[in-house]
TORKOL-4160 file (C-alpha; in steps of 0.2 Angstrom, whole numbers, padded with zeros to 4 digits, m for minus):
137
<pt num="1" X="0057" Y="m0004" Z="0649"/>
<pt num="2" X="0057" Y="0005" Z="0666"/>
<pt num="3" X="0072" Y="0012" Z="0675"/>
<pt num="4" X="0074" Y="m0002" Z="0687"/>
<pt num="5" X="0075" Y="m0014" Z="0673"/>
<pt num="6" X="0088" Y="m0003" Z="0664"/>
<pt num="7" X="0098" Y="m0002" Z="0681"/>
<pt num="8" X="0098" Y="m0021" Z="0682"/>
<pt num="9" X="0104" Y="m0023" Z="0664"/>
<pt num="10" X="0118" Y="m0010" Z="0667"/>
<pt num="11" X="0124" Y="m0020" Z="0683"/>
<pt num="12" X="0124" Y="m0036" Z="0674"/>
<pt num="13" X="0135" Y="m0029" Z="0660"/>
<pt num="14" X="0147" Y="m0022" Z="0673"/>
<pt num="15" X="0148" Y="m0038" Z="0683"/>
<pt num="16" X="0154" Y="m0048" Z="0668"/>
<pt num="17" X="0170" Y="m0058" Z="0672"/>
<pt num="18" X="0180" Y="m0050" Z="0659"/>
<pt num="19" X="0176" Y="m0032" Z="0663"/>
<pt num="20" X="0191" Y="m0020" Z="0664"/>
<pt num="21" X="0190" Y="m0019" Z="0683"/>
<pt num="22" X="0194" Y="m0037" Z="0684"/>
<pt num="23" X="0210" Y="m0036" Z="0673"/>
<pt num="24" X="0223" Y="m0037" Z="0686"/>
<pt num="25" X="0218" Y="m0045" Z="0702"/>
<pt num="26" X="0233" Y="m0041" Z="0713"/>
<pt num="27" X="0231" Y="m0022" Z="0711"/>
<pt num="28" X="0221" Y="m0013" Z="0724"/>
<pt num="29" X="0210" Y="0003" Z="0721"/>
<pt num="30" X="0220" Y="0017" Z="0713"/>
<pt num="31" X="0236" Y="0007" Z="0710"/>
<pt num="32" X="0232" Y="0003" Z="0691"/>
<pt num="33" X="0229" Y="0021" Z="0687"/>
<pt num="34" X="0245" Y="0026" Z="0695"/>
<pt num="35" X="0255" Y="0013" Z="0686"/>
<pt num="36" X="0247" Y="0018" Z="0670"/>
<pt num="37" X="0251" Y="0036" Z="0673"/>
<pt num="38" X="0269" Y="0033" Z="0677"/>
<pt num="39" X="0271" Y="0022" Z="0662"/>
<pt num="40" X="0263" Y="0035" Z="0650"/>
<pt num="41" X="0274" Y="0049" Z="0657"/>
<pt num="42" X="0290" Y="0039" Z="0657"/>
<pt num="43" X="0288" Y="0031" Z="0639"/>
<pt num="44" X="0279" Y="0045" Z="0630"/>
<pt num="45" X="0285" Y="0061" Z="0638"/>
<pt num="46" X="0301" Y="0055" Z="0646"/>
<pt num="47" X="0296" Y="0064" Z="0661"/>
<pt num="48" X="0298" Y="0059" Z="0679"/>
<pt num="49" X="0284" Y="0062" Z="0691"/>
<pt num="50" X="0284" Y="0066" Z="0710"/>
<pt num="51" X="0270" Y="0061" Z="0722"/>
<pt num="52" X="0263" Y="0078" Z="0720"/>
<pt num="53" X="0262" Y="0076" Z="0701"/>
<pt num="54" X="0252" Y="0060" Z="0704"/>
<pt num="55" X="0240" Y="0069" Z="0716"/>
<pt num="56" X="0237" Y="0082" Z="0702"/>
<pt num="57" X="0235" Y="0070" Z="0687"/>
<pt num="58" X="0225" Y="0057" Z="0697"/>
<pt num="59" X="0215" Y="0069" Z="0707"/>
<pt num="60" X="0219" Y="0060" Z="0723"/>
<pt num="61" X="0223" Y="0066" Z="0740"/>
<pt num="62" X="0242" Y="0066" Z="0746"/>
<pt num="63" X="0237" Y="0053" Z="0759"/>
<pt num="64" X="0229" Y="0042" Z="0746"/>
<pt num="65" X="0244" Y="0043" Z="0734"/>
<pt num="66" X="0256" Y="0040" Z="0749"/>
<pt num="67" X="0247" Y="0024" Z="0754"/>
<pt num="68" X="0246" Y="0018" Z="0736"/>
<pt num="69" X="0264" Y="0021" Z="0733"/>
<pt num="70" X="0269" Y="0012" Z="0748"/>
<pt num="71" X="0259" Y="m0003" Z="0742"/>
<pt num="72" X="0266" Y="m0002" Z="0725"/>
<pt num="73" X="0284" Y="m0001" Z="0732"/>
<pt num="74" X="0280" Y="m0017" Z="0743"/>
<pt num="75" X="0275" Y="m0026" Z="0727"/>
<pt num="76" X="0291" Y="m0020" Z="0719"/>
<pt num="77" X="0282" Y="m0011" Z="0705"/>
<pt num="78" X="0290" Y="0006" Z="0709"/>
<pt num="79" X="0305" Y="0014" Z="0717"/>
<pt num="80" X="0307" Y="0031" Z="0725"/>
<pt num="81" X="0323" Y="0040" Z="0720"/>
<pt num="82" X="0330" Y="0056" Z="0727"/>
<pt num="83" X="0331" Y="0070" Z="0714"/>
<pt num="84" X="0350" Y="0074" Z="0709"/>
<pt num="85" X="0347" Y="0092" Z="0708"/>
<pt num="86" X="0334" Y="0095" Z="0723"/>
<pt num="87" X="0338" Y="0082" Z="0737"/>
<pt num="88" X="0321" Y="0086" Z="0745"/>
<pt num="89" X="0312" Y="0080" Z="0729"/>
<pt num="90" X="0307" Y="0062" Z="0727"/>
<pt num="91" X="0304" Y="0055" Z="0710"/>
<pt num="92" X="0294" Y="0039" Z="0707"/>
<pt num="93" X="0300" Y="0027" Z="0694"/>
<pt num="94" X="0293" Y="0011" Z="0688"/>
<pt num="95" X="0304" Y="m0005" Z="0690"/>
<pt num="96" X="0305" Y="m0017" Z="0676"/>
<pt num="97" X="0291" Y="m0027" Z="0685"/>
<pt num="98" X="0280" Y="m0011" Z="0686"/>
<pt num="99" X="0283" Y="m0007" Z="0668"/>
<pt num="100" X="0278" Y="m0025" Z="0663"/>
<pt num="101" X="0262" Y="m0024" Z="0672"/>
<pt num="102" X="0258" Y="m0006" Z="0667"/>
<pt num="103" X="0260" Y="m0011" Z="0649"/>
<pt num="104" X="0249" Y="m0026" Z="0651"/>
<pt num="105" X="0235" Y="m0016" Z="0658"/>
<pt num="106" X="0236" Y="m0003" Z="0644"/>
<pt num="107" X="0237" Y="m0016" Z="0631"/>
<pt num="108" X="0222" Y="m0026" Z="0639"/>
<pt num="109" X="0212" Y="m0010" Z="0640"/>
<pt num="110" X="0216" Y="m0005" Z="0622"/>
<pt num="111" X="0212" Y="m0023" Z="0616"/>
<pt num="112" X="0195" Y="m0022" Z="0625"/>
<pt num="113" X="0191" Y="m0005" Z="0618"/>
<pt num="114" X="0196" Y="m0011" Z="0600"/>
<pt num="115" X="0184" Y="m0026" Z="0602"/>
<pt num="116" X="0170" Y="m0015" Z="0608"/>
<pt num="117" X="0173" Y="m0003" Z="0593"/>
<pt num="118" X="0173" Y="m0018" Z="0581"/>
<pt num="119" X="0157" Y="m0025" Z="0588"/>
<pt num="120" X="0148" Y="m0008" Z="0588"/>
<pt num="121" X="0155" Y="m0001" Z="0572"/>
<pt num="122" X="0160" Y="0017" Z="0569"/>
<pt num="123" X="0143" Y="0025" Z="0569"/>
<pt num="124" X="0138" Y="0017" Z="0586"/>
<pt num="125" X="0155" Y="0019" Z="0593"/>
<pt num="126" X="0154" Y="0038" Z="0590"/>
<pt num="127" X="0137" Y="0039" Z="0597"/>
<pt num="128" X="0143" Y="0029" Z="0612"/>
<pt num="129" X="0157" Y="0042" Z="0615"/>
<pt num="130" X="0144" Y="0056" Z="0612"/>
<pt num="131" X="0133" Y="0049" Z="0626"/>
<pt num="132" X="0148" Y="0046" Z="0638"/>
<pt num="133" X="0153" Y="0064" Z="0635"/>
<pt num="134" X="0136" Y="0070" Z="0639"/>
<pt num="135" X="0136" Y="0060" Z="0655"/>
<pt num="136" X="0152" Y="0067" Z="0661"/>
<pt num="137" X="0148" Y="0085" Z="0657"/>
């Protein structure tokens, strides 16, 4: 099989209707990642994040984060709160609606990965992870 045929096979796999990219239609680029990050930090670490923290964790520019936060706020997924200690500092918190959708995204991704692992089996799953790590090195 030549490279062109392999490329077409990859494209067809990633275009499938139920691919992770298509999970939540109303979210725009970057919004899902920010919602997931906020949820994980709030739920697992009990830590509040600032826009600067999101720039760092998501490896996005401050302009991109500001634009994304504005969109998420319009959709009522987040709220901006002034820090009690440092009034210059803004904390980003998920609303109940934001928590619900972030949890759905994380659960859907976990379910998809679990299905993939069950389909591939342990050996092939480990091999797939090895290959992905090699690609991202």
